N, CA, C and O atoms as CSV, one atom per row, in Angstrom:
chain,resi,resn,atom,element,x,y,z
A,1,MET,N,N,10.988,72.081,5.488
A,1,MET,CA,C,10.423,73.449,4.974
A,1,MET,C,C,9.410,73.792,5.697
A,1,MET,O,O,8.529,72.938,5.792
A,2,THR,N,N,9.236,74.885,6.298
A,2,THR,CA,C,8.086,75.603,6.810
A,2,THR,C,C,7.577,76.728,6.217
A,2,THR,O,O,8.328,77.498,5.619
A,3,VAL,N,N,6.227,76.952,6.316
A,3,VAL,CA,C,5.623,78.164,5.815
A,3,VAL,C,C,4.718,78.716,6.804
A,3,VAL,O,O,4.201,77.979,7.644
A,4,THR,N,N,4.484,80.003,6.762
A,4,THR,CA,C,3.682,80.776,7.639
A,4,THR,C,C,2.325,80.806,7.117
A,4,THR,O,O,2.029,81.114,5.962
A,5,VAL,N,N,1.483,80.449,8.082
A,5,VAL,CA,C,-0.101,80.312,7.614
A,5,VAL,C,C,-0.863,81.133,8.592
A,5,VAL,O,O,-0.577,81.118,9.790
A,6,ALA,N,N,-1.772,81.808,8.128
A,6,ALA,CA,C,-2.750,82.520,9.002
A,6,ALA,C,C,-3.884,81.644,9.469
A,6,ALA,O,O,-4.210,80.590,8.924
A,7,ALA,N,N,-4.400,82.128,10.426
A,7,ALA,CA,C,-5.424,81.442,11.287
A,7,ALA,C,C,-6.536,80.807,10.297
A,7,ALA,O,O,-6.841,79.615,10.250
A,8,ASN,N,N,-7.071,81.847,9.522
A,8,ASN,CA,C,-8.266,81.674,8.657
A,8,ASN,C,C,-8.017,80.758,7.560
A,8,ASN,O,O,-8.888,79.962,7.208
A,9,ASP,N,N,-6.834,80.824,6.975
A,9,ASP,CA,C,-6.116,80.000,5.973
A,9,ASP,C,C,-6.239,78.402,6.535
A,9,ASP,O,O,-6.795,77.429,6.025
A,10,TYR,N,N,-5.524,78.541,7.735
A,10,TYR,CA,C,-5.222,76.998,8.363
A,10,TYR,C,C,-6.718,76.331,8.551
A,10,TYR,O,O,-6.950,75.163,8.238
A,11,PHE,N,N,-7.433,76.981,8.953
A,11,PHE,CA,C,-8.679,76.432,9.367
A,11,PHE,C,C,-9.835,76.212,8.235
A,11,PHE,O,O,-10.709,75.347,8.286
A,12,SER,N,N,-9.651,77.196,7.184
A,12,SER,CA,C,-10.451,76.813,5.982
A,12,SER,C,C,-9.784,75.792,4.965
A,12,SER,O,O,-10.481,75.061,4.260
A,13,LYS,N,N,-8.558,75.781,4.933
A,13,LYS,CA,C,-7.968,74.901,3.948
A,13,LYS,C,C,-7.742,73.373,4.586
A,13,LYS,O,O,-7.440,72.466,3.811
A,14,GLY,N,N,-7.869,73.146,5.792
A,14,GLY,CA,C,-7.507,71.985,6.489
A,14,GLY,C,C,-8.690,71.275,7.054
A,14,GLY,O,O,-9.852,71.660,6.925
A,15,SER,N,N,-8.278,70.145,7.726
A,15,SER,CA,C,-9.164,69.413,8.568
A,15,SER,C,C,-8.301,68.673,9.694
A,15,SER,O,O,-7.321,68.030,9.319
A,16,GLY,N,N,-8.600,68.730,10.989
A,16,GLY,CA,C,-7.537,68.032,11.763
A,16,GLY,C,C,-8.256,68.095,13.135
A,16,GLY,O,O,-9.483,68.096,13.234
A,17,THR,N,N,-7.358,68.149,14.239
A,17,THR,CA,C,-7.957,68.379,15.591
A,17,THR,C,C,-7.554,69.505,16.030
A,17,THR,O,O,-6.571,69.963,15.449
A,18,VAL,N,N,-8.129,70.298,17.135
A,18,VAL,CA,C,-7.836,71.316,17.517
A,18,VAL,C,C,-8.401,71.336,18.845
A,18,VAL,O,O,-9.535,70.896,19.031
A,19,THR,N,N,-7.583,71.894,19.946
A,19,THR,CA,C,-8.064,72.125,21.314
A,19,THR,C,C,-8.273,73.589,21.589
A,19,THR,O,O,-7.450,74.414,21.193
A,20,LEU,N,N,-9.328,73.925,22.244
A,20,LEU,CA,C,-9.558,75.050,22.563
A,20,LEU,C,C,-9.126,75.332,23.999
A,20,LEU,O,O,-9.354,74.556,24.927
A,21,CYS,N,N,-8.496,76.481,24.115
A,21,CYS,CA,C,-7.777,76.738,25.484
A,21,CYS,C,C,-8.237,78.295,25.953
A,21,CYS,O,O,-8.423,79.172,25.109
A,22,GLY,N,N,-8.375,78.502,27.212
A,22,GLY,CA,C,-8.627,79.753,27.716
A,22,GLY,C,C,-9.528,79.509,28.943
A,22,GLY,O,O,-10.008,78.433,29.300
A,23,SER,N,N,-9.677,80.848,29.578
A,23,SER,CA,C,-10.411,80.874,30.775
A,23,SER,C,C,-11.864,80.162,30.665
A,23,SER,O,O,-12.489,80.201,29.606
A,24,THR,N,N,-12.344,79.537,31.770
A,24,THR,CA,C,-13.829,78.860,31.682
A,24,THR,C,C,-14.909,79.810,31.751
A,24,THR,O,O,-16.084,79.454,31.670
A,25,LYS,N,N,-14.475,81.259,31.931
A,25,LYS,CA,C,-15.415,82.340,31.901
A,25,LYS,C,C,-15.835,82.577,30.458
A,25,LYS,O,O,-16.924,83.120,30.274
A,26,PHE,N,N,-15.069,82.220,29.391
A,26,PHE,CA,C,-15.480,82.329,28.028
A,26,PHE,C,C,-16.298,81.164,27.550
A,26,PHE,O,O,-15.823,80.565,26.585
A,27,PHE,N,N,-17.262,80.792,27.961
A,27,PHE,CA,C,-18.185,79.582,27.691
A,27,PHE,C,C,-18.700,80.107,26.192
A,27,PHE,O,O,-18.344,79.534,25.163
A,28,GLU,N,N,-19.476,81.128,26.196
A,28,GLU,CA,C,-20.006,81.501,25.012
A,28,GLU,C,C,-19.079,81.529,23.725
A,28,GLU,O,O,-19.383,80.971,22.671
A,29,GLN,N,N,-17.961,82.216,23.927
A,29,GLN,CA,C,-16.879,82.374,22.886
A,29,GLN,C,C,-16.363,80.876,22.515
A,29,GLN,O,O,-16.143,80.546,21.350
A,30,CYS,N,N,-16.211,80.094,23.512
A,30,CYS,CA,C,-15.734,78.740,23.174
A,30,CYS,C,C,-16.771,77.866,22.368
A,30,CYS,O,O,-16.399,77.135,21.450
A,31,MET,N,N,-18.112,77.980,22.762
A,31,MET,CA,C,-19.127,77.282,22.043
A,31,MET,C,C,-19.217,77.991,20.614
A,31,MET,O,O,-19.399,77.221,19.671
A,32,GLU,N,N,-19.119,79.274,20.341
A,32,GLU,CA,C,-19.030,79.713,19.069
A,32,GLU,C,C,-17.763,79.210,18.110
A,32,GLU,O,O,-17.930,78.894,16.932
A,33,ALA,N,N,-16.685,79.187,18.671
A,33,ALA,CA,C,-15.473,78.782,18.114
A,33,ALA,C,C,-15.627,77.246,17.822
A,33,ALA,O,O,-15.099,76.740,16.832
A,34,ASN,N,N,-16.306,76.587,18.646
A,34,ASN,CA,C,-16.495,75.109,18.453
A,34,ASN,C,C,-17.366,74.889,17.123
A,34,ASN,O,O,-17.107,74.078,16.234
A,35,ARG,N,N,-18.402,75.733,17.164
A,35,ARG,CA,C,-19.438,75.757,16.088
A,35,ARG,C,C,-18.695,75.918,14.530
A,35,ARG,O,O,-18.738,75.189,13.540
A,36,ILE,N,N,-18.060,77.104,14.774
A,36,ILE,CA,C,-17.396,77.516,13.447
A,36,ILE,C,C,-16.338,76.450,12.902
A,36,ILE,O,O,-16.266,76.127,11.717
A,37,LEU,N,N,-15.611,75.998,13.816
A,37,LEU,CA,C,-14.368,75.012,13.553
A,37,LEU,C,C,-15.078,73.760,13.131
A,37,LEU,O,O,-14.695,73.162,12.125
A,38,THR,N,N,-16.060,73.341,13.823
A,38,THR,CA,C,-16.801,72.107,13.179
A,38,THR,C,C,-17.343,72.232,12.005
A,38,THR,O,O,-17.372,71.226,11.297
A,39,PHE,N,N,-17.793,73.232,11.602
A,39,PHE,CA,C,-18.486,73.337,10.187
A,39,PHE,C,C,-17.402,73.686,9.261
A,39,PHE,O,O,-17.686,73.854,8.075
A,40,GLN,N,N,-16.144,73.818,9.684
A,40,GLN,CA,C,-14.939,73.870,8.718
A,40,GLN,C,C,-14.144,72.574,8.804
A,40,GLN,O,O,-13.009,72.452,8.342
A,41,HIS,N,N,-14.890,71.520,9.491
A,41,HIS,CA,C,-14.239,70.261,9.313
A,41,HIS,C,C,-13.260,69.662,10.293
A,41,HIS,O,O,-12.553,68.697,10.003
A,42,TRP,N,N,-13.243,70.298,11.519
A,42,TRP,CA,C,-12.263,70.186,12.488
A,42,TRP,C,C,-12.893,69.445,13.679
A,42,TRP,O,O,-14.047,69.631,14.063
A,43,ILE,N,N,-11.998,68.567,14.234
A,43,ILE,CA,C,-12.482,67.810,15.429
A,43,ILE,C,C,-12.077,69.041,16.624
A,43,ILE,O,O,-10.973,69.586,16.613
A,44,VAL,N,N,-12.987,69.323,17.483
A,44,VAL,CA,C,-12.742,70.270,18.445
A,44,VAL,C,C,-12.688,69.647,19.700
A,44,VAL,O,O,-13.655,68.946,19.998
A,45,LEU,N,N,-11.671,69.762,20.581
A,45,LEU,CA,C,-11.404,69.189,22.086
A,45,LEU,C,C,-11.606,70.751,22.829
A,45,LEU,O,O,-11.446,71.837,22.272
A,46,MET,N,N,-11.942,70.542,24.029
A,46,MET,CA,C,-12.113,71.566,24.894
A,46,MET,C,C,-12.473,71.057,26.332
A,46,MET,O,O,-12.779,69.881,26.532
A,47,CYS,N,N,-12.418,72.059,27.384
A,47,CYS,CA,C,-12.467,71.756,28.823
A,47,CYS,C,C,-13.890,70.873,28.877
A,47,CYS,O,O,-14.743,70.917,27.991
A,48,GLY,N,N,-13.967,70.139,29.980
A,48,GLY,CA,C,-15.213,69.488,30.360
A,48,GLY,C,C,-16.146,70.243,31.307
A,48,GLY,O,O,-17.332,69.937,31.428
A,49,SER,N,N,-15.633,71.121,31.892
A,49,SER,CA,C,-16.386,71.966,33.027
A,49,SER,C,C,-16.163,73.488,32.865
A,49,SER,O,O,-15.087,73.996,32.547
A,50,TRP,N,N,-17.301,74.148,33.120
A,50,TRP,CA,C,-16.853,75.641,33.045
A,50,TRP,C,C,-17.237,76.323,34.473
A,50,TRP,O,O,-18.292,76.930,34.660
A,51,GLY,N,N,-16.416,76.170,35.264
A,51,GLY,CA,C,-16.639,76.617,36.526
A,51,GLY,C,C,-16.747,78.147,36.814
A,51,GLY,O,O,-17.212,78.518,37.892
A,52,HIS,N,N,-16.319,79.063,35.854
A,52,HIS,CA,C,-16.535,80.333,35.996
A,52,HIS,C,C,-17.616,80.794,35.372
A,52,HIS,O,O,-17.827,82.006,35.413
A,53,SER,N,N,-18.536,79.908,34.655
A,53,SER,CA,C,-19.621,80.571,33.837
A,53,SER,C,C,-20.565,79.546,33.891
A,53,SER,O,O,-21.196,79.491,34.946
A,54,TYR,N,N,-20.880,78.559,32.869
A,54,TYR,CA,C,-21.877,77.774,32.740
A,54,TYR,C,C,-22.289,77.029,34.028
A,54,TYR,O,O,-23.444,77.038,34.456
A,55,HIS,N,N,-21.290,76.404,34.595
A,55,HIS,CA,C,-21.496,75.524,35.717
A,55,HIS,C,C,-21.201,76.159,37.037
A,55,HIS,O,O,-21.069,75.425,38.015
A,56,LYS,N,N,-21.093,77.370,37.149
A,56,LYS,CA,C,-20.866,78.078,38.410
A,56,LYS,C,C,-21.878,77.738,39.550
A,56,LYS,O,O,-21.496,77.708,40.720
A,57,ASP,N,N,-23.086,77.500,39.224
A,57,ASP,CA,C,-24.204,77.116,40.108
A,57,ASP,C,C,-24.464,75.686,40.058
A,57,ASP,O,O,-25.464,75.336,40.684
A,58,ALA,N,N,-23.827,74.807,39.486
A,58,ALA,CA,C,-24.041,73.539,39.311
A,58,ALA,C,C,-23.543,72.811,40.678
A,58,ALA,O,O,-22.740,73.393,41.408
A,59,THR,N,N,-24.013,71.604,40.981
A,59,THR,CA,C,-23.579,70.684,42.097
A,59,THR,C,C,-22.211,70.462,41.941
A,59,THR,O,O,-21.762,69.993,40.895
A,60,PRO,N,N,-21.456,70.783,42.971
A,60,PRO,CA,C,-19.853,70.450,42.927
A,60,PRO,C,C,-19.726,68.753,42.788
A,60,PRO,O,O,-20.379,67.911,43.405
A,61,LEU,N,N,-18.924,68.594,42.019
A,61,LEU,CA,C,-18.490,67.163,41.916
A,61,LEU,C,C,-17.033,67.023,42.472
A,61,LEU,O,O,-16.133,67.855,42.358
A,62,ALA,N,N,-16.971,65.675,43.163
A,62,ALA,CA,C,-15.697,65.444,43.413
A,62,ALA,C,C,-14.543,65.532,42.347
A,62,ALA,O,O,-14.806,65.094,41.227
A,63,ARG,N,N,-13.345,66.033,42.570
A,63,ARG,CA,C,-12.344,66.327,41.417
A,63,ARG,C,C,-10.963,66.653,41.877
A,63,ARG,O,O,-10.677,67.301,42.884
A,64,ASP,N,N,-10.207,66.166,41.082
A,64,ASP,CA,C,-8.787,66.431,41.405
A,64,ASP,C,C,-8.223,67.395,40.458
A,64,ASP,O,O,-7.557,66.834,39.589
A,65,TYR,N,N,-8.277,68.640,40.354
A,65,TYR,CA,C,-7.851,69.684,39.481
A,65,TYR,C,C,-6.622,69.306,38.849
A,65,TYR,O,O,-6.529,69.618,37.661
A,66,SER,N,N,-5.637,68.693,39.385
A,66,SER,CA,C,-4.321,68.506,38.794
A,66,SER,C,C,-4.545,67.334,37.647
A,66,SER,O,O,-3.887,67.352,36.607
A,67,LEU,N,N,-5.503,66.343,37.917
A,67,LEU,CA,C,-5.893,65.269,36.867
A,67,LEU,C,C,-6.754,66.014,35.860
A,67,LEU,O,O,-6.647,65.615,34.701
A,68,ILE,N,N,-7.513,66.933,36.071
A,68,ILE,CA,C,-8.282,67.555,34.969
A,68,ILE,C,C,-7.440,68.406,34.182
A,68,ILE,O,O,-7.735,68.572,32.998
A,69,LYS,N,N,-6.302,69.042,34.732
A,69,LYS,CA,C,-5.343,69.905,34.022
A,69,LYS,C,C,-4.499,68.736,33.201
A,69,LYS,O,O,-4.157,69.014,32.052
A,70,GLN,N,N,-4.187,67.572,33.690
A,70,GLN,CA,C,-3.480,66.620,32.896
A,70,GLN,C,C,-4.438,66.175,31.586
A,70,GLN,O,O,-3.910,66.006,30.487
A,71,LEU,N,N,-5.638,66.028,31.749
A,71,LEU,CA,C,-6.381,65.602,30.874
A,71,LEU,C,C,-6.464,66.669,29.482
A,71,LEU,O,O,-6.648,66.414,28.292
A,72,HIS,N,N,-6.270,67.794,30.116
A,72,HIS,CA,C,-6.341,69.005,28.965
A,72,HIS,C,C,-5.043,69.006,28.212
A,72,HIS,O,O,-4.997,69.262,27.009
A,73,PHE,N,N,-3.873,68.683,29.017
A,73,PHE,CA,C,-2.733,68.663,28.360
A,73,PHE,C,C,-2.677,67.404,27.328
A,73,PHE,O,O,-2.032,67.504,26.283
A,74,HIS,N,N,-3.312,66.329,27.634
A,74,HIS,CA,C,-3.355,65.312,26.683
A,74,HIS,C,C,-4.301,65.647,25.451
A,74,HIS,O,O,-4.070,65.154,24.347
A,75,LYS,N,N,-5.228,66.388,25.644
A,75,LYS,CA,C,-5.892,66.937,24.497
A,75,LYS,C,C,-5.178,67.777,23.604
A,75,LYS,O,O,-5.438,67.782,22.401
A,76,ILE,N,N,-4.244,68.531,24.139
A,76,ILE,CA,C,-3.410,69.225,23.451
A,76,ILE,C,C,-2.325,68.515,22.675
A,76,ILE,O,O,-1.949,68.914,21.573
A,77,LEU,N,N,-1.789,67.358,23.336
A,77,LEU,CA,C,-1.012,66.485,22.533
A,77,LEU,C,C,-1.732,65.647,21.407
A,77,LEU,O,O,-1.086,65.034,20.556
A,78,GLU,N,N,-2.995,65.656,21.450
A,78,GLU,CA,C,-3.635,64.816,20.313
A,78,GLU,C,C,-3.810,65.810,19.250
A,78,GLU,O,O,-3.986,65.372,18.113
A,79,SER,N,N,-3.789,67.107,19.440
A,79,SER,CA,C,-4.149,68.031,18.578
A,79,SER,C,C,-3.025,68.609,17.405
A,79,SER,O,O,-1.802,68.557,17.537
A,80,ASP,N,N,-3.578,69.028,16.526
A,80,ASP,CA,C,-2.610,69.792,15.587
A,80,ASP,C,C,-2.373,71.065,15.980
A,80,ASP,O,O,-1.244,71.533,15.828
A,81,ALA,N,N,-3.299,71.745,16.489
A,81,ALA,CA,C,-3.216,73.167,16.902
A,81,ALA,C,C,-3.937,73.430,18.166
A,81,ALA,O,O,-4.587,72.531,18.700
A,82,ILE,N,N,-3.854,74.644,18.684
A,82,ILE,CA,C,-4.668,75.081,19.683
A,82,ILE,C,C,-5.365,76.500,19.333
A,82,ILE,O,O,-4.845,77.244,18.502
A,83,VAL,N,N,-6.513,76.828,19.972
A,83,VAL,CA,C,-6.991,78.037,19.628
A,83,VAL,C,C,-7.252,78.581,21.051
A,83,VAL,O,O,-7.949,77.913,21.815
A,84,VAL,N,N,-6.700,79.823,21.464
A,84,VAL,CA,C,-6.735,80.586,22.601
A,84,VAL,C,C,-8.019,81.315,22.634
A,84,VAL,O,O,-8.162,82.185,21.775
A,85,VAL,N,N,-8.875,81.137,23.384
A,85,VAL,CA,C,-10.345,81.726,23.394
A,85,VAL,C,C,-10.210,82.716,24.385
A,85,VAL,O,O,-9.764,82.486,25.509
A,86,SER,N,N,-10.672,84.053,23.897
A,86,SER,CA,C,-10.904,85.112,24.943
A,86,SER,C,C,-12.258,85.961,24.493
A,86,SER,O,O,-13.134,85.448,23.796
A,87,ASP,N,N,-12.304,87.071,24.889
A,87,ASP,CA,C,-13.133,87.985,24.348
A,87,ASP,C,C,-12.393,89.269,23.973
A,87,ASP,O,O,-11.165,89.274,23.881
A,88,GLU,N,N,-13.179,90.414,23.744
A,88,GLU,CA,C,-12.536,91.578,23.364
A,88,GLU,C,C,-11.406,92.167,24.458
A,88,GLU,O,O,-10.579,93.012,24.113
A,89,SER,N,N,-11.463,91.673,25.685
A,89,SER,CA,C,-10.265,92.117,26.660
A,89,SER,C,C,-9.024,91.537,26.256
A,89,SER,O,O,-7.958,92.101,26.502
A,90,GLU,N,N,-9.102,90.324,25.582
A,90,GLU,CA,C,-7.978,89.616,25.328
A,90,GLU,C,C,-7.277,88.879,26.589
A,90,GLU,O,O,-6.121,88.477,26.459
A,91,TYR,N,N,-7.866,88.727,27.623
A,91,TYR,CA,C,-7.566,87.981,28.678
A,91,TYR,C,C,-6.921,86.947,28.636
A,91,TYR,O,O,-7.401,86.074,27.913
A,92,ILE,N,N,-5.806,86.671,29.258
A,92,ILE,CA,C,-5.262,85.148,29.095
A,92,ILE,C,C,-4.518,85.112,30.595
A,92,ILE,O,O,-3.622,85.869,30.967
A,93,GLY,N,N,-5.087,84.109,31.293
A,93,GLY,CA,C,-4.645,83.780,32.711
A,93,GLY,C,C,-3.725,82.982,32.611
A,93,GLY,O,O,-3.387,82.443,31.558
A,94,GLU,N,N,-3.094,82.775,33.957
A,94,GLU,CA,C,-1.726,82.017,34.229
A,94,GLU,C,C,-1.854,80.454,33.694
A,94,GLU,O,O,-0.873,79.938,33.158
A,95,SER,N,N,-2.954,79.794,33.835
A,95,SER,CA,C,-3.389,78.566,33.191
A,95,SER,C,C,-3.250,78.426,31.801
A,95,SER,O,O,-2.656,77.457,31.328
A,96,THR,N,N,-3.778,79.371,31.056
A,96,THR,CA,C,-3.824,79.340,29.682
A,96,THR,C,C,-2.423,79.663,29.191
A,96,THR,O,O,-2.025,79.098,28.172
A,97,ARG,N,N,-1.620,80.548,29.850
A,97,ARG,CA,C,-0.360,80.826,29.461
A,97,ARG,C,C,0.618,79.659,29.556
A,97,ARG,O,O,1.563,79.464,28.792
A,98,GLU,N,N,0.201,78.786,30.772
A,98,GLU,CA,C,0.862,77.437,30.686
A,98,GLU,C,C,0.604,76.400,29.761
A,98,GLU,O,O,1.427,75.497,29.609
A,99,GLU,N,N,-0.574,76.444,29.057
A,99,GLU,CA,C,-1.086,75.631,27.929
A,99,GLU,C,C,-0.402,76.117,26.617
A,99,GLU,O,O,-0.233,75.321,25.693
A,100,ILE,N,N,-0.018,77.384,26.527
A,100,ILE,CA,C,0.381,78.059,25.328
A,100,ILE,C,C,1.780,77.677,25.424
A,100,ILE,O,O,2.248,77.339,24.337
A,101,ALA,N,N,2.704,77.626,26.554
A,101,ALA,CA,C,4.059,77.399,26.528
A,101,ALA,C,C,4.176,75.742,26.398
A,101,ALA,O,O,5.207,75.204,25.995
A,102,PHE,N,N,3.149,75.108,26.739
A,102,PHE,CA,C,3.337,73.598,26.520
A,102,PHE,C,C,3.234,73.369,25.024
A,102,PHE,O,O,4.019,72.630,24.430
A,103,SER,N,N,2.131,74.096,24.364
A,103,SER,CA,C,1.824,73.905,22.981
A,103,SER,C,C,3.058,74.396,22.065
A,103,SER,O,O,3.186,73.815,20.987
A,104,GLN,N,N,3.953,75.384,22.386
A,104,GLN,CA,C,4.853,75.879,21.882
A,104,GLN,C,C,6.167,74.676,21.836
A,104,GLN,O,O,6.859,74.320,20.882
A,105,HIS,N,N,6.178,74.241,23.262
A,105,HIS,CA,C,7.189,73.083,23.427
A,105,HIS,C,C,6.939,72.018,22.440
A,105,HIS,O,O,7.858,71.556,21.765
A,106,ARG,N,N,5.670,71.600,22.334
A,106,ARG,CA,C,5.304,70.394,21.383
A,106,ARG,C,C,5.229,70.934,19.895
A,106,ARG,O,O,4.793,70.234,18.982
A,107,ASN,N,N,5.684,72.224,19.718
A,107,ASN,CA,C,5.497,72.528,18.307
A,107,ASN,C,C,4.147,72.706,17.645
A,107,ASN,O,O,3.993,72.655,16.425
A,108,LYS,N,N,3.101,72.934,18.590
A,108,LYS,CA,C,1.759,73.072,17.804
A,108,LYS,C,C,1.478,74.374,17.349
A,108,LYS,O,O,2.055,75.316,17.892
A,109,ALA,N,N,0.689,74.566,16.447
A,109,ALA,CA,C,0.423,75.787,15.886
A,109,ALA,C,C,-0.762,76.271,16.876
A,109,ALA,O,O,-1.663,75.562,17.325
A,110,ILE,N,N,-0.530,77.726,17.123
A,110,ILE,CA,C,-1.209,78.519,18.136
A,110,ILE,C,C,-2.125,79.512,17.532
A,110,ILE,O,O,-1.543,80.300,16.787
A,111,PHE,N,N,-3.236,79.664,17.636
A,111,PHE,CA,C,-4.063,80.619,17.056
A,111,PHE,C,C,-4.888,81.311,18.122
A,111,PHE,O,O,-4.909,80.796,19.240
A,112,TYR,N,N,-5.606,82.482,17.883
A,112,TYR,CA,C,-6.529,83.132,18.820
A,112,TYR,C,C,-7.867,83.212,18.252
A,112,TYR,O,O,-8.093,83.101,17.047
A,113,TYR,N,N,-8.782,83.414,19.182
A,113,TYR,CA,C,-10.358,83.596,18.885
A,113,TYR,C,C,-10.741,84.519,19.941
A,113,TYR,O,O,-10.523,84.275,21.127
A,114,ASP,N,N,-11.386,85.723,19.467
A,114,ASP,CA,C,-11.714,86.689,20.316
A,114,ASP,C,C,-13.239,86.940,20.481
A,114,ASP,O,O,-13.658,87.918,21.100
A,115,GLY,N,N,-14.069,85.997,19.891
A,115,GLY,CA,C,-15.519,85.662,20.173
A,115,GLY,C,C,-16.036,86.372,18.850
A,115,GLY,O,O,-17.239,86.334,18.591
A,116,ASN,N,N,-15.161,87.003,18.031
A,116,ASN,CA,C,-15.603,87.387,16.606
A,116,ASN,C,C,-14.860,86.920,15.427
A,116,ASN,O,O,-15.408,86.571,14.380
A,117,ASP,N,N,-13.369,86.926,15.672
A,117,ASP,CA,C,-12.385,86.359,14.598
A,117,ASP,C,C,-11.312,85.743,15.204
A,117,ASP,O,O,-10.790,86.070,16.269
A,118,PHE,N,N,-10.951,84.658,14.331
A,118,PHE,CA,C,-9.517,83.821,14.534
A,118,PHE,C,C,-8.535,84.704,13.927
A,118,PHE,O,O,-8.649,85.359,12.891
A,119,SER,N,N,-7.407,84.611,14.846
A,119,SER,CA,C,-6.152,85.584,14.349
A,119,SER,C,C,-4.962,84.798,14.640
A,119,SER,O,O,-4.957,83.714,15.224
A,120,GLY,N,N,-3.900,85.464,14.162
A,120,GLY,CA,C,-2.442,84.774,14.593
A,120,GLY,C,C,-2.039,83.961,13.152
A,120,GLY,O,O,-2.718,83.657,12.171
A,121,SER,N,N,-0.817,83.787,13.447
A,121,SER,CA,C,-0.171,82.895,12.211
A,121,SER,C,C,0.658,82.108,12.963
A,121,SER,O,O,1.051,82.404,14.091
A,122,ALA,N,N,0.997,80.874,12.218
A,122,ALA,CA,C,2.018,79.828,12.713
A,122,ALA,C,C,2.763,79.384,11.669
A,122,ALA,O,O,2.327,79.387,10.518
A,123,GLU,N,N,3.957,78.963,11.992
A,123,GLU,CA,C,5.055,78.317,11.136
A,123,GLU,C,C,4.728,76.879,11.366
A,123,GLU,O,O,4.757,76.317,12.461
A,124,ILE,N,N,4.347,76.231,9.981
A,124,ILE,CA,C,3.954,74.892,10.063
A,124,ILE,C,C,4.693,74.033,8.823
A,124,ILE,O,O,5.070,74.634,7.817
A,125,HIS,N,N,4.839,72.834,8.945
A,125,HIS,CA,C,5.138,72.102,7.760
A,125,HIS,C,C,4.125,71.813,6.637
A,125,HIS,O,O,4.372,71.724,5.434
A,126,SER,N,N,3.026,71.693,7.212
A,126,SER,CA,C,1.815,71.387,6.434
A,126,SER,C,C,0.568,71.520,7.002
A,126,SER,O,O,0.447,71.330,8.212
A,127,ILE,N,N,-0.421,71.831,6.287
A,127,ILE,CA,C,-1.908,72.043,6.965
A,127,ILE,C,C,-2.401,70.559,6.960
A,127,ILE,O,O,-2.327,69.832,5.969
A,128,PRO,N,N,-2.913,70.187,8.172
A,128,PRO,CA,C,-3.488,68.730,8.205
A,128,PRO,C,C,-4.656,68.548,7.449
A,128,PRO,O,O,-5.368,69.538,7.282
A,129,ASP,N,N,-5.012,67.411,6.928
A,129,ASP,CA,C,-6.087,67.108,6.323
A,129,ASP,C,C,-6.642,65.630,6.672
A,129,ASP,O,O,-6.320,64.673,5.967
A,130,LYS,N,N,-7.416,65.501,7.694
A,130,LYS,CA,C,-7.970,64.292,8.183
A,130,LYS,C,C,-8.947,63.749,7.305
A,130,LYS,O,O,-9.191,62.543,7.340
A,131,LEU,N,N,-9.575,64.575,6.464
A,131,LEU,CA,C,-10.683,64.178,5.773
A,131,LEU,C,C,-10.173,63.599,4.404
A,131,LEU,O,O,-10.948,63.008,3.652
A,132,ALA,N,N,-8.765,63.800,4.085
A,132,ALA,CA,C,-8.351,63.397,2.881
A,132,ALA,C,C,-8.460,61.821,2.679
A,132,ALA,O,O,-8.514,61.479,1.498
A,133,ASP,N,N,-8.496,60.927,3.512
A,133,ASP,CA,C,-8.776,59.517,3.304
A,133,ASP,C,C,-9.996,59.148,4.433
A,133,ASP,O,O,-9.818,58.820,5.606
A,134,ASN,N,N,-11.153,59.285,3.792
A,134,ASN,CA,C,-12.169,58.854,4.531
A,134,ASN,C,C,-12.896,57.305,4.214
A,134,ASN,O,O,-14.070,56.978,4.387
A,135,SER,N,N,-11.981,56.658,3.794
A,135,SER,CA,C,-12.630,55.476,3.143
A,135,SER,C,C,-12.902,54.487,4.363
A,135,SER,O,O,-13.819,53.722,4.065
A,136,LEU,N,N,-12.513,54.311,5.351
A,136,LEU,CA,C,-12.648,53.518,6.511
A,136,LEU,C,C,-13.991,53.918,7.045
A,136,LEU,O,O,-14.808,53.035,7.307
A,137,ILE,N,N,-14.279,55.178,7.225
A,137,ILE,CA,C,-15.573,55.481,7.788
A,137,ILE,C,C,-16.570,55.397,6.633
A,137,ILE,O,O,-17.638,54.803,6.778
A,138,SER,N,N,-16.228,55.984,5.499
A,138,SER,CA,C,-17.350,55.681,4.321
A,138,SER,C,C,-17.782,54.216,4.125
A,138,SER,O,O,-18.950,53.918,3.875
A,139,ASN,N,N,-16.662,53.197,4.264
A,139,ASN,CA,C,-16.857,51.985,3.962
A,139,ASN,C,C,-18.016,51.374,5.076
A,139,ASN,O,O,-19.019,50.725,4.776
A,140,TRP,N,N,-17.572,51.777,6.448
A,140,TRP,CA,C,-18.565,51.379,7.358
A,140,TRP,C,C,-19.900,51.785,7.398
A,140,TRP,O,O,-20.843,51.059,7.710
A,141,ARG,N,N,-19.974,53.250,6.995
A,141,ARG,CA,C,-21.425,53.703,7.015
A,141,ARG,C,C,-22.164,53.185,5.748
A,141,ARG,O,O,-23.387,53.053,5.785
A,142,GLY,N,N,-21.474,52.896,4.658
A,142,GLY,CA,C,-22.264,52.097,3.394
A,142,GLY,C,C,-22.793,50.748,4.163
A,142,GLY,O,O,-24.001,50.528,4.253
A,143,LYS,N,N,-21.937,49.974,4.640
A,143,LYS,CA,C,-22.479,48.595,5.130
A,143,LYS,C,C,-23.603,48.963,6.194
A,143,LYS,O,O,-24.626,48.282,6.263
A,144,TYR,N,N,-23.398,49.988,6.969
A,144,TYR,CA,C,-24.493,50.064,8.073
A,144,TYR,C,C,-25.767,50.677,7.445
A,144,TYR,O,O,-26.824,50.341,7.980
A,145,THR,N,N,-25.816,51.339,6.623
A,145,THR,CA,C,-26.982,52.079,6.032
A,145,THR,C,C,-27.618,50.945,5.329
A,145,THR,O,O,-28.847,51.018,5.309
A,146,GLN,N,N,-27.104,49.927,4.754
A,146,GLN,CA,C,-27.667,48.693,3.993
A,146,GLN,C,C,-28.315,47.910,4.663
A,146,GLN,O,O,-28.987,47.118,4.003
A,147,ASN,N,N,-28.388,47.800,6.074
A,147,ASN,CA,C,-28.813,46.825,7.137
A,147,ASN,C,C,-30.201,47.425,7.473
A,147,ASN,O,O,-30.909,46.901,8.332
C-alpha cells in the first residue's frame, strides 16, 4: 500500500538519506537545503564541485565528467529521496532531468526546493526513519566518552 506525502511532512516526520540534484549554479540554495535537512535529521548527499558558481575561479582539476556523473547516480541509489534544487526561476537543466528520470526509474521520492520552500509530493510505502535504532552509535559513543 502506498500513501501520498508532501515534502514538508516527509522531511519533518522521517530521517534518512537524501541527494540534492540541480545545476551547480545553485550553490547557495543547495547549502541552505543541506542545512535545513540536516537539522531535520537527514543525511544529505550532493555534488562535490560547483563549477558554475563557488568553484568557477578555482584551479581546474583533472577530471572525467562521466565518472563524476556516475558517482552522483550512486548517491541517488543510496538515497531514500532526491530534492531538485533551483531558485525562483525553477530552472531544471538536461543533466538534472536525467537524474530525475533515473530517480523515477528507481522509485525514489522526488521533491523540490526553490531556495525558500520545499514542495512536491510523492507516492511512498513509508517514511524512512534511520534514527529509530541508534543503539550501535549510542553504544560506541558511550564507550568512547568513558575513555
